[in-house]
C-alpha positions in Angstrom: 0.0 0.0 0.0 2.7 2.5 0.9 4.7 1.9 -2.3 1.5 2.3 -4.2 0.8 5.6 -2.5 4.3 6.8 -3.3 3.9 5.9 -7.0 0.5 7.5 -7.3 1.7 10.7 -5.7 4.8 10.9 -7.9 2.8 10.2 -11.0 0.3 12.9 -10.2 3.2 15.2 -9.3 4.7 14.9 -12.8 1.4 15.5 -14.4 0.7 18.6 -12.3 4.1 20.2 -12.9 3.0 20.8 -16.5 0.0 22.8 -15.2 1.9 25.0 -12.7 1.0 28.2 -14.5 -2.6 27.2 -14.8 -3.7 26.5 -11.2 -5.3 29.2 -9.1 -6.4 29.6 -5.5 -9.9 28.4 -6.0 -11.1 24.9 -5.1 -10.8 22.5 -8.0 -8.5 20.0 -9.8 -4.8 20.9 -9.4 -5.4 23.5 -6.8 -5.6 23.9 -3.0 -8.8 24.1 -0.9 -7.9 26.3 2.0 -9.8 26.0 5.3 -10.3 29.4 6.9 -13.0 28.8 9.5 -13.0 26.3 12.4 -10.5 23.4 12.3 -12.0 20.2 10.8 -12.9 17.2 12.9 -11.3 13.9 12.0 -14.5 12.6 10.5 -14.7 15.7 8.2 -11.0 15.4 7.1 -10.6 15.0 3.4 -7.4 13.2 2.5 -7.8 13.7 -1.3 -4.8 14.6 -3.3 -3.8 18.2 -2.9 -1.5 20.4 -5.0 -0.3 23.6 -3.5 0.8 26.2 -5.9 0.4 29.2 -3.7 1.8 29.8 -0.3 -0.9 31.8 1.5 -1.7 28.8 3.6 1.7 28.6 5.2 3.3 30.4 8.1 6.6 31.8 6.7 9.8 32.0 8.7 12.6 34.5 8.2 13.2 36.9 5.4 11.6 34.8 2.6 11.9 36.4 -0.8 8.7 38.0 -2.1 6.9 35.0 -3.6 5.1 34.7 -6.8 2.4 32.2 -7.7 4.1 28.8 -7.6 7.4 30.0 -6.0 8.8 30.5 -2.5 12.4 31.8 -2.2 14.5 30.7 0.8 17.9 32.3 1.1 18.7 33.3 4.7 19.6 30.6 7.2 16.6 29.5 9.4 14.1 30.7 6.8 11.3 28.3 5.9 7.6 27.6 6.5 5.1 25.7 8.7 2.1 23.9 7.3 -0.8 22.7 9.4 -3.6 20.4 8.6 -4.7 16.8 7.8 -2.1 14.7 6.1 -1.6 11.1 5.2 1.8 9.8 3.9 4.7 11.6 2.3 5.0 15.4 2.0 6.8 16.0 -1.2 8.3 19.3 -2.6 9.5 20.4 -6.0 12.6 22.5 -5.3 15.5 24.1 -7.2 18.8 24.5 -5.3 21.5 26.8 -6.6 24.8 27.9 -5.0 28.0 26.1 -4.1 27.4 23.0 -2.0 23.7 22.0 -1.7 21.2 22.6 1.0 20.1 21.1 4.3 16.6 21.4 5.7 15.6 20.6 9.2 12.1 19.2 9.4 10.1 19.1 12.6 6.8 17.2 12.9 4.4 18.0 15.7 7.0 19.7 17.9 9.3 16.7 17.9 13.1 16.7 17.3 14.1 18.0 13.9 15.5 15.7 11.3 18.2 17.0 8.9 17.5 16.4 5.2 20.3 17.1 2.8 19.7 17.7 -1.0 22.2 18.4 -3.8 22.2 21.3 -6.3 19.7 21.3 -9.1 16.0 20.9 -9.7 14.5 17.9 -8.0 11.5 16.3 -6.3 12.2 15.5 -2.6 10.4 13.9 0.3 10.4 16.3 3.2 8.5 14.2 5.7 6.2 11.2 6.0 3.3 11.1 8.5 0.6 8.8 9.6 -3.0 9.8 8.7 -4.1 12.5 11.1 -3.7 16.2 12.1 -0.1 17.4 11.9 2.1 20.5 12.1 5.1 20.3 9.9 7.9 22.9 10.0 10.7 23.1 7.4 13.7 25.3 7.9 16.7 25.9 5.7 19.7 25.7 8.0 22.4 26.4 5.5 23.2 30.0 4.7 22.5 32.0 1.6 26.1 32.1 0.3 26.1 28.2 0.3 22.7 27.7 -1.2 19.5 29.3 -2.3 16.3 27.4 -2.7 13.1 28.0 -4.7 10.2 25.9 -3.5 7.9 25.5 -6.6 5.3 23.1 -5.3 4.2 21.0 -2.3 2.5 17.7 -2.9 0.6 15.7 -0.3 -2.5 13.7 0.5 -4.6 15.8 2.8 -5.8 19.3 3.3 -4.4 22.5 4.9 -6.1 24.0 7.9 -5.8 27.5 9.2 -2.4 29.3 8.9 -0.6 28.5 12.2 -0.2 31.4 14.7 3.3 32.7 15.2 4.8 32.9 18.7 4.0 36.3 20.3 7.8 36.8 21.1 10.0 37.8 18.2 13.8 38.0 18.1 16.1 39.1 15.3 19.7 38.1 15.3 22.1 40.2 13.1 25.4 38.4 12.8 28.0 36.4 11.0 29.2 32.8 10.9 28.9 32.5 14.7 25.2 33.3 14.5 24.9 30.9 11.5 26.3 28.1 13.7 29.5 27.5 11.6 31.8 25.0 13.2 29.6 24.3 16.2 28.3 20.9 15.0 29.7 18.5 17.7 31.8 16.5 15.2 33.2 19.6 13.4 36.2 19.8 15.7 37.8 16.6 14.2 35.9 16.1 10.9 35.3 19.5 9.3 32.8 19.7 6.5 31.3 23.1 5.6 28.0 22.0 4.4 27.0 19.6 7.2 28.8 21.4 9.9 27.3 24.8 9.2 23.9 24.1 10.8 21.9 26.9 12.3 20.3 24.4 14.7 23.6 24.4 16.6 23.7 28.2 16.9 23.1 30.1 20.1 20.4 32.1 18.3 18.1 29.2 17.6 18.8 27.8 21.1 17.6 31.1 22.5 14.5 31.0 20.3 13.6 27.5 21.4 14.2 28.2 25.1 12.1 31.4 25.0 9.5 30.0 22.6 10.3 32.9 20.2 10.0 33.3 16.5 13.5 33.9 15.3 14.9 35.7 12.2 18.6 35.2 11.4 19.8 38.2 9.4 23.4 36.9 9.3 26.1 36.2 6.7 29.3 34.4 7.4 32.4 36.5 7.0 30.6 39.8 7.0 31.2 42.7 9.3 30.2 46.3 10.0 33.1 48.1 8.2 34.4 45.2 6.2 34.3 41.4 5.9 36.9 38.8 6.5 37.7 38.4 2.8 36.2 41.5 1.2 35.9 45.3 1.9 32.4 45.2 0.4 31.0 42.6 2.9 29.3 45.1 5.1 26.1 43.9 6.8 24.7 47.4 7.2 24.6 47.7 3.3 22.1 44.8 3.0 20.2 45.1 6.3 17.2 46.6 4.5 17.0 43.8 1.8 14.9 40.7 1.7 17.8 39.1 -0.3 21.5 39.6 -0.4 22.2 37.1 -3.1 19.2 36.5 -5.4 17.5 39.9 -5.7 19.3 42.9 -4.4 16.5 45.2 -5.4 13.9 43.4 -3.1 13.5 45.5 0.0 12.5 43.9 3.3 9.2 45.2 4.8 10.2 46.0 8.4 6.6 46.9 9.2 5.5 43.3 8.4 7.6 41.9 11.2 8.7 44.0 14.2 10.9 42.2 16.7 10.7 42.6 20.4 14.4 42.0 20.7 17.3 42.6 18.3 20.6 41.0 19.0 23.6 42.4 17.1 26.5 40.0 17.1 29.0 41.7 14.7 32.6 42.9 15.0 34.5 39.6 14.7 35.3 40.1 11.0 36.2 43.8 11.6 39.2 42.8 13.7 41.6 44.5 11.3 39.7 47.8 11.4 41.1 50.5 13.6 38.7 51.1 16.6 38.5 54.8 15.7 37.0 53.8 12.4 34.9 51.0 13.7 33.1 53.1 16.4 31.4 55.6 14.1 30.3 52.9 11.8 28.9 50.9 14.7 27.1 54.0 16.0 25.6 54.6 12.5 24.4 51.0 12.3 22.8 51.2 15.8 20.9 54.3 14.7 19.6 52.4 11.7 18.6 49.3 13.7 16.8 51.6 16.2 15.1 53.5 13.4 13.9 50.3 11.8 12.9 48.7 15.1 11.7 51.6 17.3 10.3 49.5 20.1 12.8 46.7 20.3 15.2 46.0 23.1 18.7 45.9 21.5 21.7 43.9 22.6 25.1 44.1 21.1 26.8 40.7 21.9 30.5 40.4 21.2 33.7 38.7 22.2 33.1 35.1 20.9 36.2 35.1 18.7 37.8 38.5 19.2 37.7 41.3 21.7 39.5 44.1 19.8 36.4 46.2 19.2 35.0 45.9 22.7 35.7 49.5 23.7 34.5 50.9 20.4 31.2 49.0 20.7 30.7 50.1 24.3 31.4 53.7 23.3 28.9 53.5 20.4 26.2 52.2 22.8 27.0 55.1 25.2 26.7 57.6 22.4 23.2 56.3 21.6 21.9 57.5 25.0 19.3 54.8 24.8 18.6 52.8 28.0 17.1 50.0 25.9 20.4 49.3 24.2 22.9 47.2 26.2 26.3 45.5 25.7 26.7 41.8 26.5 30.3 40.4 26.5 30.8 36.7 25.8 33.8 34.5 26.3 36.2 33.9 23.4 36.3 30.3 22.1 37.9 29.2 18.8 38.2 25.5 19.5 35.4 24.4 17.2 35.4 23.7 13.4 37.4 26.2 11.3 38.5 28.1 14.4 34.9 28.9 15.5 33.2 28.4 18.8 32.4 24.9 19.9 28.9 23.6 20.5 29.5 23.9 24.2 30.5 27.5 23.8 27.4 28.2 21.7 25.3 26.7 24.5 27.0 29.0 27.0 26.3 32.1 24.8 22.7 31.1 24.7 22.5 30.6 28.4 24.0 34.0 29.1 21.7 35.7 26.6 18.6 34.0 28.0 19.6 35.1 31.5 19.7 38.7 30.2 16.5 38.6 28.2 14.2 36.6 30.5 13.2 39.5 32.9 12.8 41.8 29.9 10.6 39.6 27.7 8.5 38.5 30.7 7.3 42.0 31.4 
């Protein structure tokens, strides 16, 4: 039975790909019937074949690219989607992966532990998850960063029916950072067996640990090797230059709509890649960026976290915060650790960073 189900779905999938541009959002063959009122009961659940060519029925995570009919662009690490409803069997996706190495998704079913799914470059049909018949919540997040891979989700294929769009957590945290925030080198095995694709996993970042501990929706606006004034390998790799963009690789004209997602907390974790910048040059640039972050997020509590791999810019960061004269902007020093993969912090160090940040934020977010 299971093999038969797979074959029937794959056959229908191929047939429906030809009609991608013809489907619409109305109920009918080759389209999705959205449930927008009360959730269905099990008796009322319809497990008929469903083809999803629009993404209005998903809760989106992170700075997803502005999506057209039949496409959803995932670039930033920890971007993705959650789908909720009645499902039976495999959840398939038609994806196109471009970049350098491939992509890793982490898939979580009904709040359980996430499972890593690795896919190569190119256009392909993949199985994201498989579930028993029933009501499920399935979350898919891209844990590799934009410089490694960009993904276009062109279709989702499953037996079942979507329910209401899931509700986002009321607590929102944005992390603006570099490779440390992306989790580079913190995979437990990265110390002795370094592999950039599999060991650059945002699930092992302090940022996502904090999100899980505080039950917060998290955005990672972070790019490995980038800084405030310059990057580790390029003078042009300045995070402030792309902070207002929805994309830093695919579409540099697409602006991010800050009004659509206002964080309660913004954590800036930059400065490591600016180690060669004179502090006198770094301070005004950090001050200018803090002003931008405050202007874009007027009600957020802002934390500048630094020291994980370098401490050269400590005084400059503290001075920039003082110059802001804003009692809702604070500095959080962290311990230096370069014993992980590629000279980055270890998994244990990342756990320590998360614990210290949680200790700082708990009394603030609980108000």
